[in-house]
Backbone as a ProteinNet text record, in pm:
[ID]
protein_1_A
[PRIMARY]
MKELIKGAALFAGGALLGAAAALLLAPKNGKEMRNDIKDMAEEAKKQVRDYCEKLKQELGNAAAEQAPEAAETKEA
[TERTIARY]
715.8	672.9	640.8	723.7	698.4	565.8	531.4	404.3	286.7	299.1	192.3	171.9	281.1	272.6	217.6	263.5	213.8	63.8	21.2	-120.9	-203.6	-149.9	-220.7	-237.1	-131.2	-137.5	-236.6	-237	-330.9	-475.1	-496.9	-630.7	-681.4	-597.4	-637.6	-663.3	-576.9	-595.5	-723.1	-750	-872.4	-997.1	-991.5	-1106.5	-1133.9	-1028.2	-1045.8	-1098	-1046	-1094.5	-1240.8	-1276.9	-1415.9	-1510.2	-1469.5	-1552.5	-1566.7	-1458.5	-1463.5	-1554.7	-1545.3	-1630.2	-1777.2	-1806.4	-1944.7	-2000.6	-1920.5	-1966.1	-1989.6	-1899.1	-1910.9	-2024.4	-2060.1	-2164.7	-2303.7	-2313.1	-2442.2	-2512.8	-2640.8	-2715.7	-2766.2	-2688.8	-2725.5	-2699.9	-2764.9	-2739.2	-2609.6	-2566.3	-2437.7	-2424.9	-2528.9	-2522.3	-2513	-2594.6	-2589.2	-2452.4	-2399.5	-2269.1	-2160.4	-2162	-2061.9	-2072.2	-2194.7	-2212.4	-2161	-2189.2	-2140.4	-1988.4	-1928.6	-1782.7	-1723.6	-1784.8	-1737.3	-1748	-1862	-1881	-1782	-1761.8	-1668.6	-1525	-1490.3	-1355.2	-1331.5	-1431.3	-1419	-1405.7	-1484.4	-1476.8	-1341.2	-1291.8	-1160.7	-1051	-1062.6	-964.9	-964.7	-1083.2	-1095.1	-1034.7	-1063.2	-1010.5	-858.5	-804.2	-658.6	-596.1	-656.9	-605.7	-608	-718.2	-728.4	-624.8	-608.7	-512.7	-369.6	-339.1	-205.3	-177.5	-277.1	-260.3	-232.9	-307.5	-286.9	-147.3	-105.4	27	135.6	116	212.9	227.1	114.5	119.3	191.2	162.5	226	375.7	414.3	557	626	559.3	614.7	631.5	532.8	541.9	655	668.7	775.7	911.8	924.6	1051.5	1082.2	979.9	1000	1042.3	988.6	1026.7	1169.4	1213.5	1347.3	1454.1	1417.1	1514.6	1596.8	1535.8	1617.7	1714.1	1670.7	1757.3	1876	1852.3	1959.7	2057.7	2006.3	2093	2180.4	2123.3	2200.7	2310.3	2281.3	2379.5	2496	2467.5	2574.6	2660.2	2598.4	2671.5	2762.7	2726.5	2802.8	2930.2
10179.9	10315.4	10337.1	10280.6	10295.9	10231.8	10122.6	10055.2	10145.1	10220.1	10311.1	10421	10477.8	10583.8	10528.2	10409.3	10346.6	10318.4	10269.1	10242.7	10369.6	10478.1	10606	10654.5	10641.3	10685.7	10601.8	10471.8	10384.4	10415	10439.9	10472.4	10601.7	10704.5	10833.7	10823	10750.6	10733.1	10658.3	10553	10475.9	10557.2	10637.3	10721.5	10823.3	10883.2	10981.7	10917.6	10800.9	10732	10690.9	10642.5	10604.3	10722.2	10833.2	10953.9	11004.9	11002.7	11049.1	10960.6	10830.2	10738	10759.6	10777.5	10800	10927.8	11031.6	11157.7	11145.8	11079.5	11070.4	10979	10882.8	10788.9	10830.1	10932.2	10976.1	11067.4	11042.3	11126.7	11254.8	11362	11488.3	11602.6	11716.7	11833.7	11902.1	12001.4	12065.8	12128.5	12199.8	12267.4	12165.8	12060.2	11955.8	11888.2	11863.4	11798.4	11885.5	12016	12106.6	12111.5	12114.5	12114.9	11985.3	11873.2	11744.8	11738.7	11788.5	11789.4	11875.9	11991.4	12081.1	12013	11950.2	11882.8	11767.4	11690.3	11577.7	11626.9	11735.9	11790.2	11839.5	11903.9	11950.8	11832.9	11727.9	11609.3	11540.2	11531	11468.7	11550.9	11682.3	11770.3	11747.2	11735.6	11711.3	11576.1	11473.7	11341.2	11338.1	11404.1	11408.6	11483.8	11595.1	11672	11588.1	11517.9	11432.9	11321.1	11261.4	11151.5	11202.8	11319.7	11376.9	11405.8	11455.3	11479.3	11348	11244.5	11113.9	11061.2	11074.6	11029	11107.3	11238.2	11322.3	11277.5	11246.6	11200.1	11066.3	10975.6	10845.1	10856.5	10943.5	10964	11026.1	11118.2	11178.6	11076.2	10989	10884.6	10787.5	10751.5	10659.9	10723.2	10852	10921.3	10928.1	10951.7	10959	10823.1	10716.5	10582.5	10548.9	10597.6	10565.9	10656.6	10770.7	10865.4	10806.1	10741.9	10683.6	10575.8	10498.8	10395.9	10459	10567.4	10635.4	10697.7	10751.7	10812.3	10705.6	10590.1	10479.6	10434.3	10430	10386.8	10484.7	10613.9	10715.4	10709.3	10679.3	10673.9	10551.7	10447.6	10322.8	10323.6
42289.4	42267.4	42119.4	42031.9	41889.3	41850.3	41918.3	41889.3	41923.8	42031.6	42074.1	41969.8	41921.8	41821.3	41690.5	41652.8	41530.4	41541.4	41656.4	41678.6	41671.6	41725.3	41721.6	41578.2	41501.7	41362.5	41282.9	41305.2	41235	41274.7	41402.7	41450.6	41387.7	41389.6	41333.8	41183.4	41114.5	40970.5	40938.7	41013.3	40991.7	41019.7	41124.6	41158.3	41047.8	40995.3	40888.5	40760.8	40726.4	40606.6	40621.5	40737.1	40760.7	40752.2	40810.8	40806.2	40663	40588.7	40449.5	40365.6	40384.5	40309.1	40343.1	40470.2	40512.1	40449.6	40445.6	40386.9	40237.3	40169.6	40024.7	39979.1	40061.1	40022.5	40069	40151.7	40204.6	40103	40077	39982	40050.4	40039.3	40103	40005.8	40033.2	39949.4	39994	39919.8	39945	40082.5	40127.7	40256.7	40370.5	40363.5	40466.3	40467.3	40349.1	40337.2	40399.2	40371.4	40427.8	40580.1	40631	40775.9	40837.8	40772.8	40823.1	40821	40714	40704.8	40815.6	40837.3	40942.8	41079	41107.3	41235.1	41253.1	41148.2	41157.5	41174.2	41107.8	41121.7	41263.7	41321.6	41459.7	41555.6	41533.6	41618.5	41603.5	41479.9	41457.2	41525.6	41516.5	41581.1	41731.8	41789.8	41933.9	41970.6	41891.9	41921	41910.4	41808.7	41793.5	41910.6	41949.7	42063.4	42191	42215.3	42334	42330.8	42213.7	42202.2	42221.3	42169.5	42187.1	42334.2	42405.9	42548.8	42622.5	42587.7	42649.6	42618.5	42494.2	42453.3	42525.3	42538.4	42608.5	42754.3	42818.9	42957	42967.6	42875.6	42878.8	42852.8	42760.3	42734.1	42855.1	42921.1	43042.5	43152.8	43168.1	43268.9	43236.7	43109.6	43069.2	43094	43064.6	43087.6	43236.9	43318.7	43462.9	43518.6	43463	43508.7	43468.7	43353.6	43304.5	43364.3	43415.5	43468.6	43583.5	43682.4	43790	43738.2	43641.7	43585.2	43514.6	43441.8	43371.4	43470.1	43581.2	43682.1	43747	43774.1	43833.4	43740.1	43610.9	43512.2	43506.5	43515.1	43511.1	43636.5	43750.2	43875.6	43882.2	43814.8	43823.7	43749.3
[MASK]
++++++++++++++++++++++++++++++++++++++++++++++++++++++++++++++++++++++++++++

């Protein structure tokens, strides 16, 4: 589970660094740059939200799988 969270953090960090580098190296005027930053921020927000939902589902599934095992351990 820790590997999944670590992978998510690395993915999000890499995506943000890549987007920032692309914006800073692109020859654009101020208005275009602001619009691009806004669009990229909205896309990053959407991706993070989607990834968090996926992670939440996976954590819920993992907890559901472990619950019967934990109940058996308490009964024993």
